[in-house]
LUMPA-92139 format. One record per atom (N, C-alpha, C, O): residue number from 0; chain; atom name; x negated, y negated, z negated. Coordinates in Angstrom, 2 decimals. Example, Ala and Ser with C-alpha at 12.3 -4.5 7.8 and 13.67 -1.06 7.14 Angstrom:
<sites>
@resi->0 | chain->A | name->N | u->-13.19 | v->5.69 | w->-7.80
@resi->0 | chain->A | name->CA | u->-12.30 | v->4.50 | w->-7.80
@resi->0 | chain->A | name->C | u->-13.20 | v->3.30 | w->-7.80
@resi->0 | chain->A | name->O | u->-14.24 | v->3.32 | w->-8.46
@resi->1 | chain->A | name->N | u->-12.85 | v->2.25 | w->-7.08
@resi->1 | chain->A | name->CA | u->-13.67 | v->1.06 | w->-7.14
@resi->1 | chain->A | name->C | u->-12.90 | v->-0.03 | w->-7.87
@resi->1 | chain->A | name->O | u->-13.41 | v->-1.14 | w->-8.04
</sites>
This chain:
<sites>
@resi->0 | chain->A | name->N | u->5.43 | v->28.70 | w->-13.27
@resi->0 | chain->A | name->CA | u->5.97 | v->27.87 | w->-14.28
@resi->0 | chain->A | name->C | u->4.83 | v->26.51 | w->-14.53
@resi->0 | chain->A | name->O | u->3.61 | v->26.40 | w->-14.65
@resi->1 | chain->A | name->N | u->5.92 | v->25.67 | w->-14.53
@resi->1 | chain->A | name->CA | u->5.50 | v->24.36 | w->-14.93
@resi->1 | chain->A | name->C | u->4.94 | v->23.96 | w->-15.89
@resi->1 | chain->A | name->O | u->4.95 | v->24.90 | w->-16.68
@resi->2 | chain->A | name->N | u->4.35 | v->22.96 | w->-16.40
@resi->2 | chain->A | name->CA | u->3.86 | v->22.58 | w->-17.49
@resi->2 | chain->A | name->C | u->4.23 | v->20.87 | w->-17.31
@resi->2 | chain->A | name->O | u->4.06 | v->20.17 | w->-16.32
@resi->3 | chain->A | name->N | u->4.80 | v->20.49 | w->-18.71
@resi->3 | chain->A | name->CA | u->5.29 | v->18.93 | w->-18.31
@resi->3 | chain->A | name->C | u->4.24 | v->17.97 | w->-18.44
@resi->3 | chain->A | name->O | u->3.37 | v->18.24 | w->-19.27
@resi->4 | chain->A | name->N | u->4.14 | v->16.90 | w->-17.78
@resi->4 | chain->A | name->CA | u->3.25 | v->16.12 | w->-18.09
@resi->4 | chain->A | name->C | u->3.55 | v->14.51 | w->-18.53
@resi->4 | chain->A | name->O | u->4.51 | v->14.16 | w->-17.84
@resi->5 | chain->A | name->N | u->3.31 | v->13.89 | w->-19.01
@resi->5 | chain->A | name->CA | u->3.31 | v->12.39 | w->-19.86
@resi->5 | chain->A | name->C | u->2.03 | v->11.70 | w->-18.91
@resi->5 | chain->A | name->O | u->0.89 | v->12.08 | w->-18.64
@resi->6 | chain->A | name->N | u->2.97 | v->10.31 | w->-18.48
@resi->6 | chain->A | name->CA | u->1.87 | v->9.49 | w->-17.87
@resi->6 | chain->A | name->C | u->2.20 | v->8.40 | w->-19.28
@resi->6 | chain->A | name->O | u->3.14 | v->8.56 | w->-20.06
@resi->7 | chain->A | name->N | u->1.08 | v->7.22 | w->-19.35
@resi->7 | chain->A | name->CA | u->0.96 | v->6.25 | w->-20.60
@resi->7 | chain->A | name->C | u->0.44 | v->5.35 | w->-19.18
@resi->7 | chain->A | name->O | u->-0.58 | v->5.57 | w->-18.52
@resi->8 | chain->A | name->N | u->1.40 | v->4.39 | w->-18.97
@resi->8 | chain->A | name->CA | u->0.51 | v->3.34 | w->-18.09
@resi->8 | chain->A | name->C | u->0.56 | v->1.93 | w->-19.22
@resi->8 | chain->A | name->O | u->1.52 | v->1.75 | w->-19.98
@resi->9 | chain->A | name->N | u->-0.36 | v->1.23 | w->-19.17
@resi->9 | chain->A | name->CA | u->-0.04 | v->-0.31 | w->-19.75
@resi->9 | chain->A | name->C | u->-0.08 | v->-1.64 | w->-18.98
@resi->9 | chain->A | name->O | u->-0.66 | v->-1.84 | w->-17.91
@resi->10 | chain->A | name->N | u->0.42 | v->-2.25 | w->-19.49
@resi->10 | chain->A | name->CA | u->0.07 | v->-4.04 | w->-19.00
@resi->10 | chain->A | name->C | u->-1.49 | v->-4.18 | w->-18.68
@resi->10 | chain->A | name->O | u->-1.87 | v->-4.66 | w->-17.62
@resi->11 | chain->A | name->N | u->-2.31 | v->-3.74 | w->-19.63
@resi->11 | chain->A | name->CA | u->-3.64 | v->-4.37 | w->-19.94
@resi->11 | chain->A | name->C | u->-3.75 | v->-3.33 | w->-21.10
@resi->11 | chain->A | name->O | u->-2.93 | v->-2.53 | w->-21.53
@resi->12 | chain->A | name->N | u->-5.22 | v->-3.65 | w->-21.51
@resi->12 | chain->A | name->CA | u->-6.24 | v->-2.64 | w->-22.32
@resi->12 | chain->A | name->C | u->-5.36 | v->-2.64 | w->-23.78
@resi->12 | chain->A | name->O | u->-5.27 | v->-1.62 | w->-24.46
@resi->13 | chain->A | name->N | u->-4.88 | v->-3.59 | w->-24.08
@resi->13 | chain->A | name->CA | u->-4.45 | v->-4.17 | w->-25.82
@resi->13 | chain->A | name->C | u->-2.50 | v->-4.47 | w->-25.80
@resi->13 | chain->A | name->O | u->-1.86 | v->-5.10 | w->-26.63
@resi->14 | chain->A | name->N | u->-1.99 | v->-3.79 | w->-24.61
@resi->14 | chain->A | name->CA | u->-0.15 | v->-3.40 | w->-24.40
@resi->14 | chain->A | name->C | u->0.15 | v->-2.48 | w->-25.75
@resi->14 | chain->A | name->O | u->-0.40 | v->-1.42 | w->-26.05
@resi->15 | chain->A | name->N | u->0.78 | v->-2.90 | w->-26.20
@resi->15 | chain->A | name->CA | u->1.42 | v->-2.36 | w->-27.75
@resi->15 | chain->A | name->C | u->2.16 | v->-1.75 | w->-26.83
@resi->15 | chain->A | name->O | u->1.84 | v->-0.60 | w->-26.54
@resi->16 | chain->A | name->N | u->3.24 | v->-2.33 | w->-26.22
@resi->16 | chain->A | name->CA | u->4.40 | v->-0.86 | w->-25.45
@resi->16 | chain->A | name->C | u->3.84 | v->-0.51 | w->-23.84
@resi->16 | chain->A | name->O | u->4.30 | v->-1.23 | w->-22.97
@resi->17 | chain->A | name->N | u->3.02 | v->0.39 | w->-23.49
@resi->17 | chain->A | name->CA | u->2.57 | v->0.89 | w->-22.29
@resi->17 | chain->A | name->C | u->4.38 | v->1.15 | w->-21.81
@resi->17 | chain->A | name->O | u->5.38 | v->0.76 | w->-22.41
@resi->18 | chain->A | name->N | u->4.26 | v->2.02 | w->-20.41
@resi->18 | chain->A | name->CA | u->5.31 | v->2.48 | w->-19.88
@resi->18 | chain->A | name->C | u->4.97 | v->3.74 | w->-20.05
@resi->18 | chain->A | name->O | u->3.88 | v->4.16 | w->-19.67
@resi->19 | chain->A | name->N | u->6.13 | v->4.70 | w->-20.80
@resi->19 | chain->A | name->CA | u->5.36 | v->6.09 | w->-20.99
@resi->19 | chain->A | name->C | u->7.20 | v->6.94 | w->-20.03
@resi->19 | chain->A | name->O | u->8.36 | v->6.52 | w->-20.12
@resi->20 | chain->A | name->N | u->6.75 | v->8.00 | w->-19.35
@resi->20 | chain->A | name->CA | u->7.38 | v->8.70 | w->-18.61
@resi->20 | chain->A | name->C | u->6.87 | v->9.87 | w->-18.23
@resi->20 | chain->A | name->O | u->5.80 | v->10.09 | w->-17.65
@resi->21 | chain->A | name->N | u->7.93 | v->10.83 | w->-18.68
@resi->21 | chain->A | name->CA | u->7.49 | v->11.78 | w->-18.59
@resi->21 | chain->A | name->C | u->7.88 | v->13.03 | w->-17.51
@resi->21 | chain->A | name->O | u->9.11 | v->13.05 | w->-17.43
@resi->22 | chain->A | name->N | u->7.29 | v->14.02 | w->-16.70
@resi->22 | chain->A | name->CA | u->7.42 | v->14.79 | w->-15.44
@resi->22 | chain->A | name->C | u->7.23 | v->16.08 | w->-15.63
@resi->22 | chain->A | name->O | u->6.34 | v->16.60 | w->-16.31
@resi->23 | chain->A | name->N | u->8.43 | v->16.80 | w->-14.77
@resi->23 | chain->A | name->CA | u->7.99 | v->18.39 | w->-14.67
@resi->23 | chain->A | name->C | u->7.25 | v->18.89 | w->-14.11
@resi->23 | chain->A | name->O | u->7.51 | v->20.07 | w->-13.88
@resi->24 | chain->A | name->N | u->6.30 | v->18.52 | w->-13.74
@resi->24 | chain->A | name->CA | u->5.49 | v->18.80 | w->-13.05
@resi->24 | chain->A | name->C | u->3.99 | v->17.68 | w->-12.76
@resi->24 | chain->A | name->O | u->4.07 | v->16.48 | w->-12.49
@resi->25 | chain->A | name->N | u->2.48 | v->18.63 | w->-12.96
@resi->25 | chain->A | name->CA | u->1.67 | v->17.65 | w->-12.70
@resi->25 | chain->A | name->C | u->1.39 | v->16.77 | w->-11.04
@resi->25 | chain->A | name->O | u->0.55 | v->15.88 | w->-10.87
@resi->26 | chain->A | name->N | u->2.01 | v->17.14 | w->-10.34
@resi->26 | chain->A | name->CA | u->1.64 | v->16.61 | w->-8.96
@resi->26 | chain->A | name->C | u->2.96 | v->15.66 | w->-8.69
@resi->26 | chain->A | name->O | u->2.79 | v->14.71 | w->-7.93
@resi->27 | chain->A | name->N | u->4.18 | v->15.84 | w->-9.21
@resi->27 | chain->A | name->CA | u->4.96 | v->14.58 | w->-9.94
@resi->27 | chain->A | name->C | u->4.20 | v->13.48 | w->-10.41
@resi->27 | chain->A | name->O | u->4.13 | v->12.32 | w->-10.02
@resi->28 | chain->A | name->N | u->3.66 | v->14.08 | w->-11.32
@resi->28 | chain->A | name->CA | u->2.64 | v->12.56 | w->-12.00
@resi->28 | chain->A | name->C | u->1.79 | v->11.63 | w->-11.84
@resi->28 | chain->A | name->O | u->1.55 | v->10.48 | w->-12.22
@resi->29 | chain->A | name->N | u->1.32 | v->12.58 | w->-11.03
@resi->29 | chain->A | name->CA | u->0.49 | v->11.97 | w->-9.98
@resi->29 | chain->A | name->C | u->0.77 | v->11.24 | w->-9.07
@resi->29 | chain->A | name->O | u->0.34 | v->10.08 | w->-9.11
@resi->30 | chain->A | name->N | u->1.62 | v->11.70 | w->-7.89
@resi->30 | chain->A | name->CA | u->2.90 | v->11.15 | w->-6.92
@resi->30 | chain->A | name->C | u->3.02 | v->9.77 | w->-7.78
@resi->30 | chain->A | name->O | u->2.41 | v->8.74 | w->-7.49
@resi->31 | chain->A | name->N | u->4.01 | v->9.95 | w->-9.03
@resi->31 | chain->A | name->CA | u->4.27 | v->8.57 | w->-9.40
@resi->31 | chain->A | name->C | u->3.14 | v->7.53 | w->-9.72
@resi->31 | chain->A | name->O | u->3.30 | v->6.37 | w->-9.37
@resi->32 | chain->A | name->N | u->2.00 | v->7.93 | w->-10.37
@resi->32 | chain->A | name->CA | u->0.60 | v->7.26 | w->-10.55
@resi->32 | chain->A | name->C | u->0.07 | v->6.30 | w->-9.52
@resi->32 | chain->A | name->O | u->0.02 | v->5.08 | w->-9.61
@resi->33 | chain->A | name->N | u->-0.32 | v->7.09 | w->-8.50
@resi->33 | chain->A | name->CA | u->-0.02 | v->6.24 | w->-7.39
@resi->33 | chain->A | name->C | u->0.41 | v->5.71 | w->-7.26
@resi->33 | chain->A | name->O | u->0.06 | v->4.56 | w->-7.49
@resi->34 | chain->A | name->N | u->1.97 | v->6.08 | w->-6.64
@resi->34 | chain->A | name->CA | u->2.54 | v->4.82 | w->-5.94
@resi->34 | chain->A | name->C | u->2.43 | v->3.92 | w->-7.06
@resi->34 | chain->A | name->O | u->2.09 | v->2.79 | w->-6.73
@resi->35 | chain->A | name->N | u->2.63 | v->4.10 | w->-8.29
@resi->35 | chain->A | name->CA | u->2.91 | v->2.85 | w->-9.07
@resi->35 | chain->A | name->C | u->1.77 | v->1.67 | w->-8.96
@resi->35 | chain->A | name->O | u->1.88 | v->0.45 | w->-8.90
@resi->36 | chain->A | name->N | u->0.43 | v->2.70 | w->-8.96
@resi->36 | chain->A | name->CA | u->-1.20 | v->1.49 | w->-8.96
@resi->36 | chain->A | name->C | u->-0.83 | v->1.18 | w->-8.03
@resi->36 | chain->A | name->O | u->-0.48 | v->0.01 | w->-8.22
@resi->37 | chain->A | name->N | u->-0.58 | v->1.53 | w->-6.68
@resi->37 | chain->A | name->CA | u->-0.41 | v->0.48 | w->-5.31
@resi->37 | chain->A | name->C | u->0.39 | v->-0.33 | w->-5.38
@resi->37 | chain->A | name->O | u->0.06 | v->-1.50 | w->-5.17
@resi->38 | chain->A | name->N | u->1.91 | v->0.03 | w->-5.74
@resi->38 | chain->A | name->CA | u->2.69 | v->-1.35 | w->-6.30
@resi->38 | chain->A | name->C | u->1.98 | v->-2.41 | w->-7.08
@resi->38 | chain->A | name->O | u->2.05 | v->-3.61 | w->-6.83
@resi->39 | chain->A | name->N | u->1.48 | v->-2.01 | w->-7.78
@resi->39 | chain->A | name->CA | u->0.51 | v->-3.40 | w->-9.04
@resi->39 | chain->A | name->C | u->-0.24 | v->-4.04 | w->-8.19
@resi->39 | chain->A | name->O | u->-0.07 | v->-5.24 | w->-7.97
@resi->40 | chain->A | name->N | u->-1.36 | v->-3.18 | w->-7.46
@resi->40 | chain->A | name->CA | u->-2.34 | v->-4.00 | w->-6.74
@resi->40 | chain->A | name->C | u->-1.46 | v->-4.37 | w->-5.45
@resi->40 | chain->A | name->O | u->-2.22 | v->-4.22 | w->-4.49
@resi->41 | chain->A | name->N | u->-0.27 | v->-4.74 | w->-5.03
@resi->41 | chain->A | name->CA | u->0.23 | v->-5.22 | w->-4.25
@resi->41 | chain->A | name->C | u->0.74 | v->-6.30 | w->-4.36
@resi->41 | chain->A | name->O | u->0.79 | v->-7.24 | w->-3.56
@resi->42 | chain->A | name->N | u->1.29 | v->-6.16 | w->-5.76
@resi->42 | chain->A | name->CA | u->1.82 | v->-7.26 | w->-6.06
@resi->42 | chain->A | name->C | u->1.21 | v->-8.42 | w->-6.78
@resi->42 | chain->A | name->O | u->1.75 | v->-9.51 | w->-6.99
@resi->43 | chain->A | name->N | u->-0.24 | v->-7.96 | w->-7.19
@resi->43 | chain->A | name->CA | u->-1.11 | v->-8.90 | w->-7.78
@resi->43 | chain->A | name->C | u->-1.88 | v->-9.68 | w->-6.64
@resi->43 | chain->A | name->O | u->-2.32 | v->-10.79 | w->-6.95
@resi->44 | chain->A | name->N | u->-2.16 | v->-9.08 | w->-5.00
@resi->44 | chain->A | name->CA | u->-2.73 | v->-9.35 | w->-4.11
@resi->44 | chain->A | name->C | u->-1.71 | v->-10.12 | w->-3.70
@resi->44 | chain->A | name->O | u->-2.09 | v->-10.91 | w->-2.84
@resi->45 | chain->A | name->N | u->-0.53 | v->-10.21 | w->-3.97
@resi->45 | chain->A | name->CA | u->0.87 | v->-11.18 | w->-2.68
@resi->45 | chain->A | name->C | u->0.72 | v->-12.28 | w->-3.99
@resi->45 | chain->A | name->O | u->0.69 | v->-13.46 | w->-3.62
@resi->46 | chain->A | name->N | u->0.64 | v->-12.07 | w->-5.32
@resi->46 | chain->A | name->CA | u->0.21 | v->-13.45 | w->-6.35
@resi->46 | chain->A | name->C | u->-1.05 | v->-13.89 | w->-6.33
@resi->46 | chain->A | name->O | u->-1.39 | v->-14.77 | w->-7.12
@resi->47 | chain->A | name->N | u->-1.47 | v->-13.63 | w->-5.89
@resi->47 | chain->A | name->CA | u->-3.12 | v->-14.09 | w->-5.77
@resi->47 | chain->A | name->C | u->-3.25 | v->-15.50 | w->-5.39
@resi->47 | chain->A | name->O | u->-3.18 | v->-15.47 | w->-4.16
@resi->48 | chain->A | name->N | u->-3.38 | v->-16.63 | w->-5.72
@resi->48 | chain->A | name->CA | u->-3.87 | v->-17.77 | w->-5.18
@resi->48 | chain->A | name->C | u->-4.87 | v->-18.38 | w->-4.25
@resi->48 | chain->A | name->O | u->-4.87 | v->-19.48 | w->-3.68
@resi->49 | chain->A | name->N | u->-6.13 | v->-16.94 | w->-4.23
@resi->49 | chain->A | name->CA | u->-7.17 | v->-16.64 | w->-3.58
@resi->49 | chain->A | name->C | u->-7.23 | v->-15.14 | w->-2.24
@resi->49 | chain->A | name->O | u->-6.64 | v->-14.06 | w->-2.25
@resi->50 | chain->A | name->N | u->-8.18 | v->-15.70 | w->-1.29
@resi->50 | chain->A | name->CA | u->-8.01 | v->-13.92 | w->-0.35
@resi->50 | chain->A | name->C | u->-8.43 | v->-13.11 | w->-1.63
@resi->50 | chain->A | name->O | u->-8.56 | v->-13.67 | w->-2.72
@resi->51 | chain->A | name->N | u->-8.63 | v->-11.79 | w->-1.45
@resi->51 | chain->A | name->CA | u->-8.91 | v->-10.82 | w->-1.74
@resi->51 | chain->A | name->C | u->-9.68 | v->-10.46 | w->-0.85
@resi->51 | chain->A | name->O | u->-9.18 | v->-10.47 | w->0.28
@resi->52 | chain->A | name->N | u->-10.91 | v->-10.08 | w->-0.95
@resi->52 | chain->A | name->CA | u->-11.57 | v->-8.60 | w->0.09
@resi->52 | chain->A | name->C | u->-11.82 | v->-7.51 | w->-0.54
@resi->52 | chain->A | name->O | u->-11.55 | v->-7.18 | w->-1.70
@resi->53 | chain->A | name->N | u->-12.43 | v->-6.89 | w->0.40
@resi->53 | chain->A | name->CA | u->-12.53 | v->-5.49 | w->0.09
@resi->53 | chain->A | name->C | u->-12.77 | v->-5.10 | w->-1.31
@resi->53 | chain->A | name->O | u->-12.09 | v->-4.27 | w->-1.91
@resi->54 | chain->A | name->N | u->-13.96 | v->-5.85 | w->-1.88
@resi->54 | chain->A | name->CA | u->-14.69 | v->-5.21 | w->-2.75
@resi->54 | chain->A | name->C | u->-13.92 | v->-5.94 | w->-4.16
@resi->54 | chain->A | name->O | u->-14.07 | v->-5.45 | w->-5.28
@resi->55 | chain->A | name->N | u->-13.28 | v->-6.88 | w->-3.95
@resi->55 | chain->A | name->CA | u->-12.43 | v->-7.26 | w->-5.48
@resi->55 | chain->A | name->C | u->-10.86 | v->-6.21 | w->-5.34
@resi->55 | chain->A | name->O | u->-10.38 | v->-5.69 | w->-6.35
@resi->56 | chain->A | name->N | u->-10.35 | v->-6.08 | w->-4.18
@resi->56 | chain->A | name->CA | u->-9.48 | v->-5.40 | w->-4.04
@resi->56 | chain->A | name->C | u->-9.55 | v->-3.65 | w->-4.50
@resi->56 | chain->A | name->O | u->-8.51 | v->-3.07 | w->-4.80
@resi->57 | chain->A | name->N | u->-11.00 | v->-2.88 | w->-4.50
@resi->57 | chain->A | name->CA | u->-11.34 | v->-1.86 | w->-5.36
@resi->57 | chain->A | name->C | u->-11.62 | v->-2.13 | w->-6.82
@resi->57 | chain->A | name->O | u->-11.82 | v->-1.30 | w->-7.71
@resi->58 | chain->A | name->N | u->-11.61 | v->-3.33 | w->-6.89
@resi->58 | chain->A | name->CA | u->-12.10 | v->-3.38 | w->-8.28
@resi->58 | chain->A | name->C | u->-10.43 | v->-3.83 | w->-9.03
@resi->58 | chain->A | name->O | u->-10.47 | v->-3.53 | w->-10.23
@resi->59 | chain->A | name->N | u->-9.66 | v->-4.18 | w->-8.81
@resi->59 | chain->A | name->CA | u->-8.68 | v->-4.46 | w->-8.88
@resi->59 | chain->A | name->C | u->-7.55 | v->-2.70 | w->-9.02
@resi->59 | chain->A | name->O | u->-6.41 | v->-2.67 | w->-9.49
@resi->60 | chain->A | name->N | u->-8.22 | v->-1.63 | w->-8.53
@resi->60 | chain->A | name->CA | u->-7.91 | v->-0.47 | w->-8.17
@resi->60 | chain->A | name->C | u->-7.89 | v->0.15 | w->-9.25
@resi->60 | chain->A | name->O | u->-6.94 | v->0.63 | w->-9.88
@resi->61 | chain->A | name->N | u->-9.77 | v->0.12 | w->-9.63
@resi->61 | chain->A | name->CA | u->-10.06 | v->0.51 | w->-10.34
@resi->61 | chain->A | name->C | u->-10.04 | v->0.11 | w->-12.20
@resi->61 | chain->A | name->O | u->-10.52 | v->0.72 | w->-13.16
@resi->62 | chain->A | name->N | u->-9.11 | v->-1.37 | w->-12.10
@resi->62 | chain->A | name->CA | u->-8.87 | v->-1.51 | w->-13.63
@resi->62 | chain->A | name->C | u->-7.22 | v->-0.95 | w->-13.77
@resi->62 | chain->A | name->O | u->-6.72 | v->-0.62 | w->-14.84
@resi->63 | chain->A | name->N | u->-6.54 | v->-0.92 | w->-12.50
@resi->63 | chain->A | name->CA | u->-5.24 | v->-0.46 | w->-13.00
@resi->63 | chain->A | name->C | u->-5.56 | v->1.33 | w->-13.26
@resi->63 | chain->A | name->O | u->-5.03 | v->1.81 | w->-14.26
@resi->64 | chain->A | name->N | u->-6.36 | v->2.21 | w->-12.42
@resi->64 | chain->A | name->CA | u->-6.74 | v->3.65 | w->-12.73
@resi->64 | chain->A | name->C | u->-7.26 | v->3.61 | w->-14.25
@resi->64 | chain->A | name->O | u->-7.07 | v->4.64 | w->-14.88
@resi->65 | chain->A | name->N | u->-7.72 | v->2.84 | w->-14.73
@resi->65 | chain->A | name->CA | u->-8.22 | v->2.92 | w->-15.98
@resi->65 | chain->A | name->C | u->-7.24 | v->2.51 | w->-17.35
@resi->65 | chain->A | name->O | u->-7.60 | v->2.84 | w->-18.48
@resi->66 | chain->A | name->N | u->-5.94 | v->1.75 | w->-17.09
@resi->66 | chain->A | name->CA | u->-5.05 | v->1.19 | w->-17.99
@resi->66 | chain->A | name->C | u->-4.00 | v->2.61 | w->-17.50
@resi->66 | chain->A | name->O | u->-2.89 | v->2.10 | w->-17.35
@resi->67 | chain->A | name->N | u->-3.92 | v->3.88 | w->-17.25
@resi->67 | chain->A | name->CA | u->-3.23 | v->4.87 | w->-16.81
@resi->67 | chain->A | name->C | u->-4.00 | v->6.01 | w->-17.34
@resi->67 | chain->A | name->O | u->-5.23 | v->6.00 | w->-17.39
@resi->68 | chain->A | name->N | u->-2.99 | v->7.33 | w->-17.86
@resi->68 | chain->A | name->CA | u->-3.22 | v->8.29 | w->-18.94
@resi->68 | chain->A | name->C | u->-2.28 | v->9.49 | w->-18.26
@resi->68 | chain->A | name->O | u->-1.13 | v->9.13 | w->-18.01
@resi->69 | chain->A | name->N | u->-2.57 | v->10.73 | w->-17.96
@resi->69 | chain->A | name->CA | u->-1.84 | v->11.66 | w->-17.83
@resi->69 | chain->A | name->C | u->-2.62 | v->12.62 | w->-19.01
@resi->69 | chain->A | name->O | u->-3.70 | v->12.77 | w->-19.57
@resi->70 | chain->A | name->N | u->-1.21 | v->13.19 | w->-18.97
@resi->70 | chain->A | name->CA | u->-1.71 | v->14.46 | w->-20.22
@resi->70 | chain->A | name->C | u->-0.72 | v->15.34 | w->-20.39
@resi->70 | chain->A | name->O | u->0.49 | v->15.18 | w->-20.28
@resi->71 | chain->A | name->N | u->-1.48 | v->16.51 | w->-20.72
@resi->71 | chain->A | name->CA | u->-0.01 | v->17.80 | w->-20.77
@resi->71 | chain->A | name->C | u->0.87 | v->17.53 | w->-22.08
@resi->71 | chain->A | name->O | u->0.53 | v->17.13 | w->-23.19
@resi->72 | chain->A | name->N | u->2.35 | v->17.97 | w->-21.46
@resi->72 | chain->A | name->CA | u->2.98 | v->17.90 | w->-23.21
@resi->72 | chain->A | name->C | u->3.01 | v->18.87 | w->-23.73
@resi->72 | chain->A | name->O | u->3.42 | v->18.93 | w->-24.89
</sites>
């Protein structure tokens, strides 16, 4: 039996309307989160007017991870 999971992913810490997606299993939720974090990180890096080094890239990933919450429904 799989347990449904809900992912809440905000744009920033004060986002009043975060993205909410429900999945029928934890692994699907984790897969979506991983892909979405990488998509958002890539967007930030591609649109940055400055070059991004490895420490900044890791900081961006940490920030994006902190904006995401997974919970059992």
